[in-house]
C-alpha positions as CSV (number, residue, x, y, z in Angstrom):
1,M,1.4,53.3,-101.3
2,D,5.1,53.7,-101.2
3,G,6.8,51.2,-98.7
4,A,3.8,48.8,-98.7
5,A,4.7,45.0,-98.4
6,F,4.5,42.9,-101.5
7,C,5.4,39.3,-102.7
8,I,9.0,39.2,-103.7
9,A,8.2,36.7,-106.5
10,C,5.2,38.2,-108.1
11,G,4.5,41.5,-106.4
12,A,1.2,40.4,-105.0
13,P,0.0,42.4,-101.9
14,P,-0.3,40.8,-98.4
15,P,-1.0,38.4,-96.7
16,L,2.6,37.2,-97.0
17,T,4.7,34.5,-95.4
18,S,7.7,35.1,-93.3
19,D,9.8,34.9,-96.4
20,R,7.6,37.5,-98.1
21,L,5.8,35.1,-100.4
22,C,2.1,35.0,-101.2
23,E,0.3,31.8,-100.8
24,E,0.4,30.9,-104.5
25,C,4.1,31.5,-104.8
26,L,4.7,29.6,-101.5
27,R,2.9,26.6,-103.0
28,T,4.7,26.9,-106.3
29,R,8.2,27.0,-104.7
30,T,7.6,24.4,-102.0
31,V,8.1,20.7,-102.2
32,F,6.1,19.8,-99.0
33,S,7.1,16.1,-99.0
34,E,9.1,13.7,-101.1
35,V,9.8,10.0,-101.2
36,P,11.4,7.9,-103.9
37,E,9.1,6.2,-106.4
38,R,11.0,2.9,-105.8
39,I,12.5,1.6,-102.6
40,Q,14.8,-1.5,-102.8
41,Q,15.2,-3.8,-99.8
42,H,16.8,-7.2,-99.1
43,R,15.3,-10.4,-97.7
44,C,17.2,-13.6,-96.8
45,A,16.1,-16.3,-99.2
46,K,16.7,-19.0,-96.6
47,C,15.1,-17.8,-93.4
48,G,12.9,-14.8,-94.6
49,L,14.6,-12.2,-92.3
50,H,14.7,-8.6,-93.6
51,E,17.8,-6.3,-93.4
52,V,16.9,-3.3,-91.3
53,E,19.5,-0.8,-90.2
54,K,22.3,-3.3,-90.7
55,R,20.5,-6.0,-88.7
56,W,18.4,-8.9,-89.9
57,V,15.0,-9.2,-88.2
58,R,11.6,-10.9,-88.6
59,I,8.9,-8.3,-89.3
60,E,5.4,-8.1,-90.6
61,D,4.7,-6.7,-94.1
62,E,2.8,-3.5,-93.0
63,E,5.2,-2.7,-90.2
64,L,8.1,-3.1,-92.7
65,G,6.3,-0.8,-95.2
66,E,6.0,1.9,-92.4
67,L,9.6,1.5,-91.5
68,R,10.8,1.9,-95.1
69,L,8.6,5.0,-95.4
70,R,10.1,6.5,-92.3
71,E,13.6,5.8,-93.7
72,H,12.9,7.6,-97.0
73,L,10.2,10.2,-96.5
74,G,11.3,13.8,-96.3
75,V,9.1,16.8,-95.2
76,T,10.0,20.4,-95.7
77,E,11.5,22.3,-92.8
78,G,9.1,24.2,-90.7
79,A,6.0,22.1,-91.4
80,S,3.8,21.4,-88.4
81,P,1.8,19.4,-87.5
82,V,2.4,16.6,-90.0
83,A,0.3,13.4,-90.4
84,V,1.3,10.5,-92.6
85,D,-1.1,7.8,-93.6
86,M,0.0,4.7,-95.5
87,V,-1.9,1.8,-97.2
88,Y,0.2,-1.4,-97.9
89,Q,-0.9,-3.1,-101.1
90,P,0.9,-6.5,-101.8
91,I,1.4,-7.2,-105.6
92,D,3.4,-10.4,-105.5
93,E,5.9,-12.2,-103.3
94,R,8.6,-9.6,-104.0
95,T,6.7,-6.4,-104.7
96,A,4.3,-4.2,-102.9
97,R,2.8,-0.7,-103.4
98,L,2.6,1.9,-100.7
99,H,-0.2,4.5,-101.0
100,V,1.0,7.5,-99.0
101,T,-0.9,10.6,-97.9
102,V,1.0,13.4,-96.1
103,D,-1.0,16.3,-94.5
104,G,0.4,19.3,-92.7
105,Q,0.6,23.0,-92.4
106,L,3.3,25.5,-93.4
107,E,3.1,29.2,-92.6
108,G,-0.5,28.6,-91.7
109,H,-1.5,27.1,-95.0
110,Q,-2.7,23.5,-95.4
111,F,-0.8,21.1,-97.6
112,T,-1.8,17.6,-98.8
113,D,0.5,15.4,-100.8
114,Q,-0.2,12.0,-102.4
115,H,2.6,9.5,-103.2
116,E,2.8,6.0,-104.7
117,V,5.9,4.0,-103.8
118,L,6.9,0.7,-105.3
119,L,8.6,-1.5,-102.6
120,Q,10.8,-4.1,-104.3
121,T,12.5,-7.0,-102.5
122,S,15.7,-8.7,-103.6
123,N,17.0,-12.0,-102.4
124,A,20.1,-12.1,-100.2
125,V,21.6,-14.5,-97.6
126,C,21.9,-13.2,-94.0
127,P,25.1,-13.8,-92.0
128,A,23.4,-16.4,-89.8
129,C,22.3,-18.6,-92.7
130,T,25.7,-18.2,-94.4
131,R,27.3,-19.5,-91.2
132,K,24.8,-22.3,-90.8
133,A,25.5,-23.5,-94.3
134,G,29.2,-23.5,-93.6
135,A,28.8,-25.4,-90.3
136,Y,30.1,-22.3,-88.4
137,F,30.3,-22.4,-84.7
138,E,31.7,-20.2,-81.9
139,A,31.1,-22.3,-78.9
140,T,30.9,-26.0,-77.8
141,M,28.7,-26.8,-74.8
142,Q,29.3,-30.1,-72.9
143,L,26.7,-31.5,-70.6
144,R,28.0,-33.9,-68.0
145,S,27.3,-35.0,-64.4
146,A,29.6,-35.5,-61.5
147,G,30.9,-39.0,-61.4
148,R,28.2,-40.7,-63.4
149,R,26.4,-40.8,-66.7
150,L,23.4,-38.5,-67.3
151,S,20.1,-40.4,-67.7
152,D,17.8,-39.8,-70.6
153,E,15.3,-38.0,-68.4
154,E,18.0,-35.7,-67.1
155,L,19.2,-34.9,-70.6
156,K,15.6,-34.2,-71.7
157,S,15.2,-31.8,-68.8
158,L,18.5,-30.0,-69.5
159,R,17.9,-29.8,-73.2
160,G,14.3,-28.5,-72.6
161,T,15.7,-25.3,-71.0
162,L,17.6,-24.6,-74.2
163,D,14.4,-24.7,-76.2
164,E,12.8,-22.3,-73.7
165,L,15.8,-19.9,-74.2
166,L,15.7,-20.1,-78.0
167,N,11.9,-19.4,-78.0
168,E,12.6,-16.3,-75.9
169,S,15.5,-15.1,-78.1
170,E,14.0,-15.3,-81.6
171,S,15.2,-11.8,-82.4
172,D,18.9,-12.9,-82.4
173,P,19.6,-14.8,-85.6
174,M,23.0,-15.9,-84.3
175,F,21.3,-18.0,-81.6
176,F,21.4,-21.3,-83.6
177,I,22.6,-24.8,-83.0
178,T,25.2,-26.1,-85.6
179,K,25.4,-29.6,-84.4
180,E,24.5,-31.7,-81.3
181,G,24.5,-35.4,-80.2
182,P,25.3,-37.9,-77.5
183,V,28.9,-38.5,-76.3
184,T,30.2,-40.8,-73.6
185,G,28.7,-39.8,-70.4
186,G,26.6,-36.8,-71.7
187,W,25.7,-34.6,-74.6
188,D,27.6,-32.1,-76.7
189,L,26.3,-29.1,-78.7
190,Q,27.9,-26.6,-81.1
191,F,26.5,-23.0,-81.1
192,G,26.8,-20.1,-83.5
193,S,27.1,-17.7,-80.6
194,K,29.3,-17.6,-77.5
195,A,26.6,-15.5,-75.8
196,L,24.0,-18.3,-76.3
197,A,26.3,-20.9,-74.6
198,R,27.0,-18.6,-71.6
199,T,23.3,-17.6,-71.2
200,W,22.2,-21.2,-71.3
201,A,24.9,-22.2,-68.8
202,R,23.7,-19.6,-66.3
203,R,20.1,-20.9,-66.7
204,L,21.2,-24.5,-66.1
205,V,23.1,-23.5,-62.9
206,R,20.0,-21.6,-61.6
207,R,17.7,-24.4,-62.4
208,F,19.7,-27.5,-61.6
209,G,22.7,-26.3,-59.6
210,G,26.2,-27.5,-60.6
211,T,29.3,-25.8,-61.9
212,T,30.6,-24.5,-65.3
213,K,34.1,-24.2,-66.7
214,E,35.2,-22.2,-69.7
215,T,38.2,-22.6,-71.9
216,S,39.0,-20.6,-75.1
217,T,41.0,-21.7,-78.1
218,L,42.6,-19.4,-80.7
219,V,41.5,-20.5,-84.2
220,G,42.8,-17.6,-86.3
221,M,42.8,-13.8,-87.0
222,R,40.1,-11.6,-88.6
223,E,40.8,-8.0,-89.5
224,G,43.7,-7.9,-87.0
225,A,41.7,-9.4,-84.1
226,E,42.1,-12.8,-82.6
227,V,39.2,-15.3,-83.3
228,T,38.6,-17.8,-80.5
229,R,36.3,-20.7,-79.9
230,L,34.7,-21.3,-76.5
231,T,34.4,-24.6,-74.8
232,L,32.0,-24.5,-71.9
233,S,31.5,-27.5,-69.7
234,Y,28.4,-27.8,-67.5
235,R,28.6,-30.4,-64.7
236,K,25.2,-31.3,-63.2
237,P,25.3,-32.5,-59.6
238,A,24.4,-36.1,-58.8
239,Y,21.6,-34.9,-56.7
240,G,18.6,-32.5,-57.1
241,I,16.4,-30.2,-55.0
242,S,14.5,-32.2,-52.3
243,D,16.8,-35.2,-52.6
244,V,18.0,-36.7,-49.3
245,I,21.7,-36.9,-49.1
246,R,24.2,-38.1,-46.5
247,L,27.2,-35.8,-45.7
248,K,29.6,-36.1,-42.8
249,R,27.5,-38.9,-41.3
250,E,24.3,-36.7,-41.2
251,N,21.2,-36.8,-43.3
252,W,20.1,-33.6,-45.2
253,L,17.5,-32.4,-47.7
254,V,18.8,-30.4,-50.6
255,S,16.9,-27.2,-50.2
256,S,18.1,-24.7,-52.8
257,W,21.0,-23.7,-55.1
258,Q,23.5,-21.0,-54.3
259,K,26.5,-19.8,-56.4
260,D,29.1,-21.7,-54.4
261,G,27.0,-24.8,-53.6
262,P,23.6,-26.0,-52.3
263,T,21.7,-25.0,-49.2
264,L,21.0,-28.1,-47.0
265,R,18.2,-28.7,-44.5
266,R,18.8,-31.1,-41.6
267,L,16.5,-34.1,-41.6
268,D,16.1,-34.6,-37.8
269,R,16.0,-31.0,-36.5
270,N,15.5,-27.4,-37.6
271,E,19.0,-26.6,-38.9
272,R,20.2,-25.2,-42.2
273,T,23.7,-24.9,-43.6
274,G,25.5,-24.2,-46.9
275,A,27.9,-26.6,-48.5
276,T,30.4,-26.1,-51.3
277,W,30.4,-28.1,-54.5
278,R,33.7,-29.6,-53.4
279,D,32.1,-30.6,-50.0
280,M,29.3,-32.2,-51.9
281,E,31.6,-34.5,-53.9
282,K,31.7,-36.6,-50.7
283,A,27.9,-36.7,-50.4
284,T,25.8,-39.8,-51.0
285,V,22.2,-39.7,-52.3
286,L,20.0,-41.7,-50.0
287,S,16.6,-40.9,-51.7
288,S,15.9,-39.0,-54.9
289,F,12.8,-36.8,-55.0
290,V,11.3,-39.0,-57.7
291,D,11.5,-42.0,-55.3
292,Q,9.8,-40.3,-52.4
293,I,6.1,-40.9,-51.9
294,V,3.2,-38.8,-50.5
295,V,1.0,-41.0,-48.2
296,D,-2.2,-40.3,-46.3
297,V,-2.0,-40.1,-42.5
298,L,-4.3,-42.9,-41.1
299,N,-3.7,-41.9,-37.4
300,R,-1.4,-39.7,-35.5
301,D,-0.3,-38.7,-32.0
302,S,2.2,-36.1,-30.8
303,S,5.3,-37.9,-32.1
304,G,4.3,-40.4,-34.7
305,A,1.8,-41.2,-37.5
306,E,0.4,-44.4,-38.9
307,V,0.7,-44.6,-42.7
308,M,0.4,-47.4,-45.3
309,D,3.7,-48.9,-46.5
310,P,3.7,-48.3,-50.3
311,N,5.5,-51.6,-50.9
312,D,3.3,-54.2,-49.1
313,Y,0.4,-52.0,-47.9
314,R,1.0,-52.8,-44.2
315,V,0.4,-50.1,-41.6
316,V,3.7,-48.7,-40.3
317,T,4.5,-46.0,-37.9
318,V,6.8,-43.1,-38.9
319,A,8.2,-40.4,-36.6
320,L,6.7,-37.0,-37.4
321,P,9.1,-34.4,-38.9
322,Y,10.1,-31.6,-36.6
323,D,8.0,-29.0,-38.5
324,D,4.7,-31.0,-38.4
325,D,1.9,-28.9,-37.0
326,G,-0.7,-31.7,-36.8
327,S,-2.9,-30.4,-39.6
328,A,-1.4,-31.9,-42.8
329,P,-3.6,-34.8,-44.1
330,N,-0.5,-36.5,-45.7
331,L,3.2,-36.8,-45.4
332,R,6.1,-37.2,-47.8
333,I,8.2,-40.2,-46.9
334,A,11.5,-41.7,-48.1
335,F,12.9,-45.2,-47.7
336,I,16.2,-44.6,-45.9
337,D,18.4,-47.3,-44.2
338,D,15.7,-50.0,-44.5
339,S,12.8,-47.9,-43.0
340,W,10.4,-45.2,-44.0
341,V,11.2,-41.6,-42.8
342,A,8.8,-38.6,-42.9
343,L,10.5,-35.6,-44.5
344,P,10.2,-32.0,-43.3
345,G,9.1,-29.2,-45.6
346,H,5.9,-31.0,-46.8
347,T,2.8,-28.8,-46.4
348,G,0.2,-31.4,-47.1
349,D,-0.4,-30.8,-50.8
350,E,1.1,-32.8,-53.6
């Protein structure tokens, strides 16, 4: 019949696609999916990180295979829905084969393609390992204390928070330590990243209080921009949370850390106040938390309690703290001015 539709490629009668092709000609003319037979990638020979979208990351083999497939797989326009299945087959340390199946529909017709892709890995060296090998560093961190030498226990506690941070930040290869060691009065570290030094400094202040000070030194130019090195000094207070200190002739418990200084809790009555770091330079530590002792209450009345002296095991009487409600089976005591004093804030548990 004159005017009847026909395939523009072979003249076949309907049904036809939107481009006026029969199914056979559609399949002949369509490349439904394509992917290279070989995909080349780079892996750092020193740390094992893979280069992905201009970053170096740690990634499992199958996840890496799926990622490379997404980067290189092309599907013809208009196909929907499309399902991709991949089987990762390791061959040796540097080579794997990807078995790929692509299913989908185009113009109502089902298409299924099979591909085999050789994934080949070449050795390279990531920027972080290059910098480590060259003893590169961007920042120096100095750990100190106010007016005294840091003890081994304090250094262990401070350094432990860096290990926590590094474990949480494995995805950033520039978070590495170039060099570290003891110096007079403290500990120095060199970092491959200014961000690592600043992040750790914030964590130290939140955990232990204290202050930080930054200075930058110009060391050269790179592509027209100044290259600087950061020196960041962290100064730990000579006191800690729950230490008893004397300030302005009054005795206080260090309660918490604030940005500008600690919050203090009065020892003899319910009073709280804030102090600046400068104010606290005049404070004296009367009893560190580690020197305080939890003792059982042997007997008590409305104002005092009998406890056993930890030094000679004699029964002594201590005044009850102002927040005692009579229910706690024990008290935390500190030896202050030649006598034992019960401290507020203790709830009866260790």
